[in-house]
MARPAFI-870771 format. One line per field, with one value per residue (C-alpha): residue in one letter; x, y, z. Coordinates in steps of 0.1 Angstrom, whole numbers, m for minus. Example, Ala and Ser with C-alpha at 12.3 -4.5 7.8 and 13.67 -1.06 7.14 Angstrom:
# residues 2
type = (A;S);
X = (123;137);
Y = (m45;m11);
Z = (78;71);
# end
This chain:
# residues 222
type = (M;T;T;L;S;V;C;D;L;V;T;G;R;R;H;V;V;A;A;P;H;D;A;I;G;A;S;D;R;A;S;F;D;R;F;F;R;E;H;P;L;V;R;Y;H;G;V;A;H;G;R;R;V;Q;R;I;S;D;S;V;P;F;A;D;F;R;R;T;A;L;Y;N;E;Y;Y;R;S;V;G;L;D;H;A;V;A;L;P;V;H;T;D;A;R;L;L;V;S;F;V;L;N;R;T;R;R;D;F;S;G;R;D;R;A;L;L;E;L;T;R;T;G;L;A;A;L;Y;R;H;A;T;R;P;R;W;P;Q;P;P;G;G;E;R;R;V;D;P;S;D;D;S;P;W;P;T;A;G;A;D;C;G;L;T;P;R;E;R;E;V;L;Q;W;V;A;A;G;K;T;D;R;E;I;A;A;I;L;G;I;S;P;R;T;V;G;K;H;L;Q;R;V;Y;V;A;L;G;V;E;T;R;T;A;A;V;M;R;V;M;A;V;P;G;G;A);
X = (91;102;89;94;58;49;12;m4;m31;m50;m53;m54;m25;6;41;60;96;98;125;124;118;94;72;44;29;9;m24;m15;m6;m40;m57;m41;m52;m88;m87;m61;m83;m95;m60;m54;m19;m31;m59;m36;m5;m20;m55;m50;m14;m2;37;48;55;23;11;m21;m31;m27;m57;m78;m75;m62;m92;m112;m87;m88;m124;m118;m116;m82;m67;m83;m79;m42;m25;m36;m25;10;12;14;m5;10;26;43;50;76;66;94;75;39;22;m10;m2;23;28;62;70;91;69;79;56;55;33;18;34;27;53;57;55;94;97;77;97;129;117;106;140;152;124;137;172;155;133;165;180;149;151;186;179;150;166;166;200;189;180;145;122;118;93;100;102;90;57;36;3;m24;m49;m27;m42;m15;0;35;44;58;89;110;109;116;149;163;153;148;114;133;150;117;100;129;124;87;94;118;92;69;95;109;146;168;162;126;126;148;123;94;112;129;163;193;198;230;212;188;218;233;199;197;233;224;192;214;236;207;191;221;216;232;206;173;152;167;159;123;120;135;112;81;91;75;101;95;100;88);
Y = (m130;m128;m102;m92;m88;m65;m67;m44;m66;m36;m12;m41;m28;m43;m28;m48;m49;m69;m85;m74;m41;m29;m62;m45;m12;12;0;m37;m27;m11;m42;m64;m42;m43;m80;m80;m99;m124;m135;m172;m166;m135;m156;m187;m166;m135;m146;m182;m177;m205;m205;m231;m223;m224;m222;m207;m242;m255;m233;m233;m255;m236;m241;m224;m196;m187;m178;m152;m114;m115;m137;m119;m85;m89;m120;m122;m85;m92;m124;m148;m179;m194;m183;m197;m177;m181;m161;m147;m126;m123;m104;m86;m60;m72;m102;m102;m129;m138;m147;m167;m164;m180;m189;m222;m248;m247;m251;m288;m303;m307;m270;m263;m286;m270;m236;m248;m258;m222;m206;m206;m193;m165;m156;m152;m129;m109;m105;m95;m71;m53;m53;m17;m1;32;41;30;53;47;19;m5;m12;11;2;11;26;3;33;49;41;57;33;40;38;67;49;66;97;76;63;96;99;134;140;139;105;91;102;85;54;55;54;26;5;13;m5;28;30;58;72;71;85;114;122;121;144;168;159;140;103;110;128;99;78;101;102;64;61;83;61;30;46;58;24;4;m17;m20;m26;m12;m42;m43;m5;m11;m41;m21;8;m16;m39;m40;m55;m91;m127;m143);
Z = (m65;m27;m4;33;42;75;81;106;119;136;106;80;59;47;41;16;3;m30;m51;m77;m62;m89;m90;m70;m79;m59;m73;m64;m29;m26;m40;m14;14;2;8;37;62;37;29;39;51;71;87;95;108;120;134;142;153;133;134;109;71;53;17;3;m9;27;36;5;m29;m57;m79;m51;m45;m82;m79;m50;m55;m38;m66;m95;m83;m68;m77;m114;m116;m104;m125;m94;m87;m55;m23;8;39;64;97;118;142;152;181;188;161;135;114;97;69;43;13;m17;m48;m81;m112;m125;m102;m66;m40;m29;6;2;m3;27;48;38;45;79;87;82;100;135;123;103;134;154;128;129;167;164;136;153;189;200;203;216;252;263;281;316;325;298;261;232;220;190;202;189;186;158;124;105;78;93;130;151;160;133;157;187;173;164;127;112;94;61;69;81;48;28;48;41;4;10;26;m3;m26;m43;m55;m46;m81;m76;m41;m53;m80;m57;m30;m54;m44;m60;m56;m41;m13;m9;m3;22;41;41;55;84;89;89;117;136;136;139;107;74;49;35;46;81;85;75;98;127;125;120;148;182;206;216;206;172);
# end
């Protein structure tokens, strides 16, 4: 399983887009957040500000990790054992990473080295995807208010999204399909698709993942 993981280091919550999209359920997301600050990769990339590709096993031996509540309540539940994270952006509030996960066999040192070769390019693509294309307010860049403990930033309103478009995008960030979003909101999948097309235009992006990244992003370097 591969995920785009957007960790809010202030609130201790993670927004994740997974492939396959239904690999992580709501209860699994809640389990992860309960142990957010104990996660070895969050601690390495988000707290210690490590920039290189890192495996969980680089921080803690797998035998020890298997005894943690994080492993038993989250990783065991989703059927995974090992993870390696490729960070593309980190600042005082956000940690954005592509995370590869699998069962049984850990990622090798060669796997980690190959991923490291792609990190700079992916970070550049992330900066390009999240670069604001709407007018900035006088006095500088748009910023997410660190005092806001909402699980979703206020940036959606700043970049011209309607309340319904923002709501649709929230469910996209939660990993829902168009059909699932339609059922939740009581609208048709076609209407969901139309909302997303308007979101893409408003944000200047072309994909669901880029839209989530754009709204979650705080402008700045990786």
